[in-house]
C-alpha positions as YAML, in Angstrom:
chain: A
units: angstrom
residues:
- id: 1
  name: UNK
  ca: [144.39, 101.71, 118.84]
- id: 2
  name: UNK
  ca: [142.90, 101.83, 115.35]
- id: 3
  name: UNK
  ca: [141.79, 105.10, 113.73]
- id: 4
  name: UNK
  ca: [138.50, 103.40, 112.88]
- id: 5
  name: UNK
  ca: [135.96, 104.61, 115.48]
- id: 6
  name: UNK
  ca: [133.88, 101.45, 115.03]
- id: 7
  name: UNK
  ca: [136.64, 98.88, 115.56]
- id: 8
  name: UNK
  ca: [135.43, 98.08, 119.06]
- id: 9
  name: UNK
  ca: [131.72, 98.60, 118.43]
- id: 10
  name: UNK
  ca: [130.38, 95.68, 116.38]
- id: 11
  name: UNK
  ca: [126.81, 96.79, 117.07]
- id: 12
  name: UNK
  ca: [127.52, 100.16, 115.45]
- id: 13
  name: UNK
  ca: [128.82, 98.42, 112.33]
- id: 14
  name: UNK
  ca: [125.74, 96.20, 112.17]
- id: 15
  name: UNK
  ca: [123.43, 99.12, 112.92]
- id: 16
  name: UNK
  ca: [124.97, 101.12, 110.07]
- id: 17
  name: UNK
  ca: [123.96, 98.33, 107.70]
- id: 18
  name: UNK
  ca: [120.58, 97.48, 109.22]
- id: 19
  name: UNK
  ca: [117.75, 97.88, 106.76]
- id: 20
  name: UNK
  ca: [114.12, 96.92, 106.83]
- id: 21
  name: UNK
  ca: [113.49, 97.92, 103.22]
- id: 22
  name: UNK
  ca: [111.15, 100.69, 104.37]
- id: 23
  name: UNK
  ca: [112.69, 104.07, 103.54]
- id: 24
  name: UNK
  ca: [110.93, 106.02, 106.30]
- id: 25
  name: UNK
  ca: [111.84, 103.52, 109.03]
- id: 26
  name: UNK
  ca: [115.38, 103.07, 107.70]
- id: 27
  name: UNK
  ca: [115.92, 106.87, 107.64]
- id: 28
  name: UNK
  ca: [114.81, 107.21, 111.25]
- id: 29
  name: UNK
  ca: [117.05, 104.33, 112.30]
- id: 30
  name: UNK
  ca: [119.98, 105.93, 110.48]
- id: 31
  name: UNK
  ca: [119.40, 109.19, 112.40]
- id: 32
  name: UNK
  ca: [119.66, 107.22, 115.65]
- id: 33
  name: UNK
  ca: [122.82, 105.53, 114.32]
- id: 34
  name: UNK
  ca: [124.37, 108.92, 113.51]
- id: 35
  name: UNK
  ca: [123.73, 110.18, 117.03]
- id: 36
  name: UNK
  ca: [125.24, 106.98, 118.43]
- id: 37
  name: UNK
  ca: [128.36, 107.58, 116.31]
- id: 38
  name: UNK
  ca: [128.65, 111.15, 117.64]
- id: 39
  name: UNK
  ca: [128.15, 109.83, 121.17]
- id: 40
  name: UNK
  ca: [130.87, 107.25, 120.55]
- id: 41
  name: UNK
  ca: [133.18, 110.02, 119.32]
- id: 42
  name: UNK
  ca: [132.46, 112.02, 122.47]
- id: 43
  name: UNK
  ca: [133.36, 109.04, 124.64]
- id: 44
  name: UNK
  ca: [136.59, 108.34, 122.76]
- id: 45
  name: UNK
  ca: [137.82, 111.87, 122.20]
- id: 46
  name: UNK
  ca: [138.75, 114.93, 124.18]
- id: 47
  name: UNK
  ca: [135.24, 116.35, 124.34]
- id: 48
  name: UNK
  ca: [133.94, 118.36, 127.28]
- id: 49
  name: UNK
  ca: [131.53, 116.63, 129.64]
- id: 50
  name: UNK
  ca: [128.78, 119.01, 128.47]
- id: 51
  name: UNK
  ca: [129.14, 117.61, 124.94]
- id: 52
  name: UNK
  ca: [128.69, 114.07, 126.24]
- id: 53
  name: UNK
  ca: [125.61, 115.08, 128.21]
- id: 54
  name: UNK
  ca: [124.14, 116.92, 125.23]
- id: 55
  name: UNK
  ca: [124.66, 113.93, 122.96]
- id: 56
  name: UNK
  ca: [123.13, 111.52, 125.49]
- id: 57
  name: UNK
  ca: [120.10, 113.81, 125.73]
- id: 58
  name: UNK
  ca: [119.94, 114.07, 121.94]
- id: 59
  name: UNK
  ca: [119.96, 110.28, 121.67]
- id: 60
  name: UNK
  ca: [117.22, 109.96, 124.26]
- id: 61
  name: UNK
  ca: [115.05, 112.63, 122.60]
- id: 62
  name: UNK
  ca: [115.53, 111.15, 119.14]
- id: 63
  name: UNK
  ca: [114.69, 107.63, 120.32]
- id: 64
  name: UNK
  ca: [111.56, 108.82, 122.15]
- id: 65
  name: UNK
  ca: [110.46, 110.83, 119.11]
- id: 66
  name: UNK
  ca: [111.05, 107.79, 116.89]
- id: 67
  name: UNK
  ca: [109.05, 105.55, 119.23]
- id: 68
  name: UNK
  ca: [106.10, 107.99, 119.29]
- id: 69
  name: UNK
  ca: [106.09, 108.40, 115.50]
- id: 70
  name: UNK
  ca: [106.43, 104.68, 114.91]
- id: 71
  name: UNK
  ca: [103.61, 103.86, 117.32]
- id: 72
  name: UNK
  ca: [101.34, 106.44, 115.69]
- id: 73
  name: UNK
  ca: [102.03, 104.97, 112.24]
- id: 74
  name: UNK
  ca: [101.33, 101.51, 113.61]
- id: 75
  name: UNK
  ca: [98.03, 102.72, 115.02]
- id: 76
  name: UNK
  ca: [97.07, 104.32, 111.70]
- id: 77
  name: UNK
  ca: [97.71, 101.15, 109.67]
- id: 78
  name: UNK
  ca: [96.09, 98.81, 112.18]
- id: 79
  name: UNK
  ca: [99.25, 96.94, 113.16]
- id: 80
  name: UNK
  ca: [97.99, 94.06, 115.32]
- id: 81
  name: UNK
  ca: [101.08, 93.92, 117.56]
- id: 82
  name: UNK
  ca: [101.07, 97.58, 118.56]
- id: 83
  name: UNK
  ca: [100.67, 96.92, 122.29]
- id: 84
  name: UNK
  ca: [103.65, 94.53, 122.57]
- id: 85
  name: UNK
  ca: [105.69, 96.87, 120.38]
- id: 86
  name: UNK
  ca: [104.83, 99.81, 122.67]
- id: 87
  name: UNK
  ca: [105.86, 97.70, 125.68]
- id: 88
  name: UNK
  ca: [109.19, 96.97, 123.95]
- id: 89
  name: UNK
  ca: [109.70, 100.71, 123.48]
- id: 90
  name: UNK
  ca: [108.95, 101.29, 127.17]
- id: 91
  name: UNK
  ca: [111.38, 98.53, 128.13]
- id: 92
  name: UNK
  ca: [114.08, 100.08, 125.93]
- id: 93
  name: UNK
  ca: [113.52, 103.44, 127.64]
- id: 94
  name: UNK
  ca: [113.90, 101.79, 131.05]
- id: 95
  name: UNK
  ca: [117.06, 99.96, 129.95]
- id: 96
  name: UNK
  ca: [118.43, 103.21, 128.51]
- id: 97
  name: UNK
  ca: [117.95, 104.95, 131.86]
- id: 98
  name: UNK
  ca: [119.38, 101.97, 133.77]
- id: 99
  name: UNK
  ca: [122.49, 102.03, 131.58]
- id: 100
  name: UNK
  ca: [122.92, 105.74, 132.12]
- id: 101
  name: UNK
  ca: [122.51, 105.38, 135.88]
- id: 102
  name: UNK
  ca: [125.00, 102.51, 136.03]
- id: 103
  name: UNK
  ca: [127.74, 104.81, 134.75]
- id: 104
  name: UNK
  ca: [127.71, 106.81, 137.93]
- id: 105
  name: UNK
  ca: [128.70, 103.83, 140.09]
- id: 106
  name: UNK
  ca: [132.22, 102.91, 141.15]
- id: 107
  name: UNK
  ca: [132.08, 99.49, 139.44]
- id: 108
  name: UNK
  ca: [130.68, 100.75, 136.13]
- id: 109
  name: UNK
  ca: [132.28, 99.52, 132.89]
- id: 110
  name: UNK
  ca: [134.33, 101.91, 130.70]
- id: 111
  name: UNK
  ca: [132.24, 104.68, 129.18]
- id: 112
  name: UNK
  ca: [133.09, 103.59, 125.64]
- id: 113
  name: UNK
  ca: [131.05, 100.43, 126.20]
- id: 114
  name: UNK
  ca: [127.97, 102.65, 126.51]
- id: 115
  name: UNK
  ca: [127.62, 103.05, 122.74]
- id: 116
  name: UNK
  ca: [128.06, 99.30, 122.26]
- id: 117
  name: UNK
  ca: [125.27, 98.65, 124.77]
- id: 118
  name: UNK
  ca: [122.97, 101.21, 123.14]
- id: 119
  name: UNK
  ca: [123.88, 99.98, 119.67]
- id: 120
  name: UNK
  ca: [123.15, 96.36, 120.62]
- id: 121
  name: UNK
  ca: [119.81, 97.37, 122.14]
- id: 122
  name: UNK
  ca: [118.69, 99.32, 119.06]
- id: 123
  name: UNK
  ca: [120.03, 96.67, 116.68]
- id: 124
  name: UNK
  ca: [118.02, 93.93, 118.41]
- id: 125
  name: UNK
  ca: [114.93, 96.11, 118.26]
- id: 126
  name: UNK
  ca: [115.37, 96.76, 114.53]
- id: 127
  name: UNK
  ca: [116.24, 93.19, 113.57]
- id: 128
  name: UNK
  ca: [113.55, 91.49, 115.64]
- id: 129
  name: UNK
  ca: [110.73, 93.79, 116.68]
- id: 130
  name: UNK
  ca: [110.69, 96.31, 113.81]
- id: 131
  name: UNK
  ca: [111.25, 93.54, 111.29]
- id: 132
  name: UNK
  ca: [107.82, 92.11, 112.15]
- id: 133
  name: UNK
  ca: [106.24, 95.52, 111.56]
- id: 134
  name: UNK
  ca: [108.06, 95.91, 108.22]
- id: 135
  name: UNK
  ca: [106.81, 92.48, 107.16]
- id: 136
  name: UNK
  ca: [103.27, 93.51, 108.11]
- id: 137
  name: UNK
  ca: [103.57, 96.65, 105.96]
- id: 138
  name: UNK
  ca: [104.89, 94.62, 103.02]
- id: 139
  name: UNK
  ca: [102.05, 92.10, 103.30]
- id: 140
  name: UNK
  ca: [99.56, 94.94, 103.58]
- id: 141
  name: UNK
  ca: [100.91, 96.57, 100.39]
- id: 142
  name: UNK
  ca: [100.63, 93.26, 98.56]
- id: 143
  name: UNK
  ca: [97.02, 92.89, 99.70]
- id: 144
  name: UNK
  ca: [97.76, 89.76, 101.74]
- id: 145
  name: UNK
  ca: [96.02, 91.21, 104.80]
- id: 146
  name: UNK
  ca: [92.24, 91.52, 104.37]
- id: 147
  name: UNK
  ca: [90.80, 95.02, 104.78]
- id: 148
  name: UNK
  ca: [88.23, 93.61, 107.22]
- id: 149
  name: UNK
  ca: [91.08, 92.52, 109.48]
- id: 150
  name: UNK
  ca: [92.62, 95.98, 109.41]
- id: 151
  name: UNK
  ca: [89.25, 97.57, 110.20]
- id: 152
  name: UNK
  ca: [88.69, 95.26, 113.17]
- id: 153
  name: UNK
  ca: [92.15, 95.96, 114.64]
- id: 154
  name: UNK
  ca: [91.53, 99.70, 114.94]
- id: 155
  name: UNK
  ca: [88.31, 99.23, 116.94]
...
């Protein structure tokens, strides 16, 4: 086995390099990535079960905090796709819990695949769903979105 902790987690490699060009969003995504790396280390190393549980809880709390903050920012700027984005966040939360619950069953995959599953889920969210929001913010900064439109969205 390689000494590189990411050799079997392509989603972690991609997540480490994911950028939307928005410093605030990218910083939050990197915090989630760092927790995923620590979780991956817990799953691969001789860590006590309490450490694994604590890191899973930390990941869940960080993701939920990120979702709340992101949704509030979207509301403030009049992002027109806030509702579908919120539904995506809810779906991710449900998938997160389903993945966690699946690891208690007899036919569950190896625990190390947990970080790959989480990494893939967050990576898809960043590359597809958050990318649309980042594009909206860029267009808004450039004045390509009329102020009247933004005012009507918040009503």
